[in-house]
C-alpha positions as CSV (number, residue, x, y, z in Angstrom):
1,M,16.7,7.8,9.2
2,D,13.8,7.6,11.6
3,S,11.2,5.0,10.3
4,G,8.5,7.1,11.6
5,A,9.3,9.8,8.8
6,L,8.5,7.1,6.1
7,A,5.0,7.0,7.3
8,Q,4.4,10.6,6.2
9,P,5.0,10.7,2.5
10,V,4.8,14.1,1.4
11,P,4.3,15.1,-2.6
12,V,7.3,17.4,-3.6
13,N,7.8,18.7,-7.0
14,R,11.0,18.7,-9.0
15,T,12.1,22.1,-8.3
16,E,11.8,21.7,-4.5
17,R,13.5,18.2,-4.5
18,E,16.4,19.8,-6.7
19,Q,16.4,23.0,-4.1
20,R,16.9,20.3,-1.2
21,V,19.8,18.7,-2.7
22,N,21.5,21.9,-4.0
23,N,21.0,23.5,-0.2
24,K,22.8,20.3,1.0
25,S,25.4,20.5,-1.5
26,G,26.2,24.4,-1.1
27,A,27.1,24.4,-5.1
28,G,24.3,22.4,-6.6
29,R,24.6,20.3,-9.8
30,I,28.1,21.4,-10.5
31,D,29.3,19.4,-7.4
32,D,27.5,16.5,-8.6
33,A,29.6,16.2,-11.5
34,A,32.6,16.6,-9.6
35,L,31.8,14.4,-7.0
36,V,30.8,11.5,-9.6
37,R,34.3,12.2,-11.4
38,A,36.1,12.0,-8.1
39,A,34.1,8.9,-7.1
40,Q,35.0,7.3,-10.5
41,G,38.4,7.7,-9.9
42,G,38.4,5.7,-6.7
43,D,37.6,8.5,-4.1
44,Q,35.3,6.8,-1.7
45,A,34.7,9.8,0.2
46,A,33.2,11.6,-2.8
47,F,30.8,8.4,-3.4
48,E,29.8,8.6,0.2
49,E,28.9,12.5,-0.2
50,L,26.8,11.6,-3.2
51,V,25.0,9.0,-1.0
52,R,24.7,11.3,1.6
53,L,23.0,14.1,-0.9
54,Y,20.5,11.5,-2.1
55,D,19.8,9.1,0.3
56,H,16.7,10.6,1.6
57,A,15.3,11.6,-1.8
58,V,16.1,7.9,-3.0
59,L,14.4,6.4,0.2
60,R,11.5,8.9,-0.2
61,L,10.9,8.0,-3.7
62,A,11.2,4.2,-3.3
63,L,8.4,4.3,-0.3
64,N,6.2,6.5,-2.4
65,L,6.3,4.0,-5.5
66,T,6.1,0.8,-3.6
67,R,4.0,2.0,-0.7
68,S,5.9,-0.2,1.6
69,E,8.6,0.5,4.1
70,E,10.0,-3.1,3.6
71,D,10.1,-2.8,-0.3
72,A,11.4,0.5,0.1
73,R,14.3,-0.2,2.2
74,D,15.0,-3.2,-0.3
75,A,15.0,-1.0,-3.3
76,Y,16.9,1.7,-1.5
77,Q,19.7,-0.4,-0.9
78,E,19.8,-2.2,-4.2
79,A,19.9,1.1,-6.0
80,F,23.0,2.4,-3.9
81,L,24.5,-1.1,-4.6
82,K,23.8,-0.8,-8.6
83,V,25.0,2.9,-8.6
84,Y,28.2,1.7,-6.6
85,K,28.9,-1.1,-9.3
86,S,27.8,0.9,-12.2
87,L,29.2,4.6,-11.6
88,G,32.0,4.1,-13.8
89,N,29.9,3.4,-16.5
90,F,28.2,6.9,-16.2
91,R,28.8,9.1,-19.2
92,F,27.2,12.4,-18.2
93,E,24.7,12.0,-21.1
94,C,21.9,13.1,-18.5
95,S,22.3,14.7,-15.0
96,F,23.0,12.3,-12.1
97,Y,19.7,13.1,-10.7
98,T,18.0,11.7,-13.6
99,W,20.4,8.7,-13.9
100,I,19.9,7.7,-10.0
101,Y,16.1,8.6,-10.0
102,R,16.0,6.0,-13.2
103,I,17.7,3.2,-11.4
104,V,15.5,3.5,-8.4
105,T,12.2,3.8,-10.5
106,N,13.5,0.7,-12.6
107,I,14.2,-1.1,-9.4
108,C,10.7,-0.5,-8.0
109,L,9.1,-1.2,-11.0
110,D,10.7,-4.8,-10.8
111,H,9.2,-5.0,-7.3
112,L,5.7,-4.3,-8.4
113,R,5.9,-6.5,-11.3
114,K,7.0,-9.4,-9.4
115,K,4.2,-8.7,-6.8
116,A,1.8,-8.6,-9.6
117,V,3.0,-12.0,-10.8
118,R,2.6,-13.6,-7.4
119,K,-0.7,-11.7,-6.8
120,E,0.6,-10.7,-3.1
121,E,-0.4,-7.3,-2.0
122,K,1.0,-6.0,1.3
123,P,-0.5,-3.2,3.3
124,V,0.4,0.1,1.8
125,L,1.7,1.4,5.2
126,Q,1.3,0.7,8.9
127,N,1.5,2.4,11.9
128,A,2.8,1.4,15.5
129,D,-0.3,-0.2,15.9
130,G,-0.5,-2.3,12.9
131,E,-3.3,-0.2,11.2
132,V,-3.0,0.9,7.8
133,S,-2.3,4.5,7.2
134,Q,-4.2,6.7,4.6
135,D,-1.6,9.2,4.4
136,D,-1.5,8.9,0.6
137,F,-1.2,12.0,-2.0
138,F,-5.0,12.0,-2.8
139,A,-5.6,12.3,1.1
140,Q,-3.2,15.2,1.6
141,V,-5.8,18.1,0.7
142,A,-5.9,21.3,2.8
143,D,-9.0,21.1,5.2
144,D,-10.1,24.3,7.2
145,R,-12.3,22.1,9.7
146,P,-11.0,21.5,12.9
147,A,-8.5,18.4,13.3
148,G,-10.1,15.3,14.7
149,D,-13.2,15.7,12.9
150,P,-14.9,12.1,13.0
151,E,-16.7,12.8,9.6
152,R,-13.7,14.1,7.9
153,D,-11.6,11.2,9.2
154,L,-14.0,8.5,8.2
155,I,-14.3,10.1,4.7
156,R,-10.4,10.0,4.3
157,R,-9.9,6.6,5.1
158,E,-12.9,5.5,3.0
159,L,-11.3,7.7,0.0
160,G,-8.0,6.1,0.8
161,H,-9.1,2.7,0.7
162,K,-11.2,3.1,-2.7
163,I,-7.9,4.8,-4.3
164,Q,-5.5,2.0,-3.2
165,V,-7.9,-0.6,-4.5
166,A,-8.2,1.4,-7.8
167,L,-4.3,1.6,-7.9
168,K,-3.9,-2.1,-7.7
169,R,-6.0,-2.4,-11.0
170,L,-3.3,-0.6,-12.8
171,T,-0.7,-2.4,-14.4
172,P,2.8,-1.6,-12.7
173,R,3.9,0.7,-15.4
174,E,0.8,2.9,-15.4
175,R,1.0,2.8,-11.8
176,M,4.6,3.9,-11.6
177,V,3.7,6.7,-14.5
178,F,0.8,7.9,-12.8
179,E,2.6,8.2,-9.5
180,L,5.7,9.8,-10.6
181,K,3.6,12.5,-12.4
182,H,0.9,13.3,-9.8
183,Y,2.9,12.3,-6.5
184,Q,6.6,13.2,-7.5
185,G,5.6,16.1,-9.7
186,L,7.7,15.1,-12.6
187,K,7.6,16.1,-16.1
188,L,6.6,13.5,-18.7
189,R,9.8,13.9,-20.6
190,T,11.7,13.1,-17.3
191,I,9.4,10.2,-16.5
192,G,10.2,8.9,-20.1
193,E,13.9,9.2,-19.4
194,M,13.6,7.4,-16.2
195,L,11.6,4.5,-17.8
196,E,13.7,4.7,-20.9
197,T,11.0,5.3,-23.3
198,S,9.4,8.4,-25.1
199,E,7.4,11.2,-23.6
200,Q,4.6,10.4,-25.8
201,T,4.6,6.8,-24.6
202,A,4.8,8.0,-21.1
203,K,1.8,10.5,-21.7
204,N,-0.1,7.7,-23.2
205,C,0.4,5.4,-20.3
206,L,-0.7,8.4,-18.0
207,F,-3.9,8.8,-20.0
208,R,-4.7,5.1,-19.7
209,A,-4.0,5.1,-15.9
210,T,-6.1,8.3,-15.6
211,Q,-9.0,6.8,-17.6
212,K,-9.0,3.3,-15.4
213,L,-8.8,5.1,-12.2
214,R,-11.9,7.1,-13.0
215,E,-13.7,4.1,-14.1
216,S,-12.6,2.4,-10.8
217,L,-13.6,5.2,-8.7
218,G,-16.8,5.9,-10.5
219,Q,-18.0,2.2,-9.7
220,A,-16.7,2.0,-6.2
């Protein structure tokens, strides 16, 4: 995948994302189950097809959650390695989509927790010139004014910086829930499943994250 594409994360809701997977597979989720069963039976080609279907979505999710190309690639590799080792334990109690997203989400959550413990914060995203990119989900708002407007660009940069500072004040789980809901467009029930908790717990976590962000941005 072109690494340049990683610097342009775009919010995609669940319906659109599932449609992309369905368009690739030709038959949608039913093929997921067939491919999983074949891969569980030792069919390497079937596993490679699953990777092909989900590789872009997994890498994009990892990037959106970690906001670091290095961490995203590490999470991507770790996720598919775990999928390969654990596929035999998949019991179809949820969709393969939910299962693999749960794996990626938990790996990214571990990355964020380790960063919080070490108190190490890397730049969110960098362009070829080493400058921090502000192409985050809050900045991607339609604007009818001419492109390249200096005032607009300055406002976007300032807003992006304030938001990144505010996000760092959330706990790893609060940040994860907030970004899965508002950036990935997932339902709270799905987020709860991915984080192996209840929908209500995810809802409470989202509420806390939203309140903290409002307070932080109000003080900025």
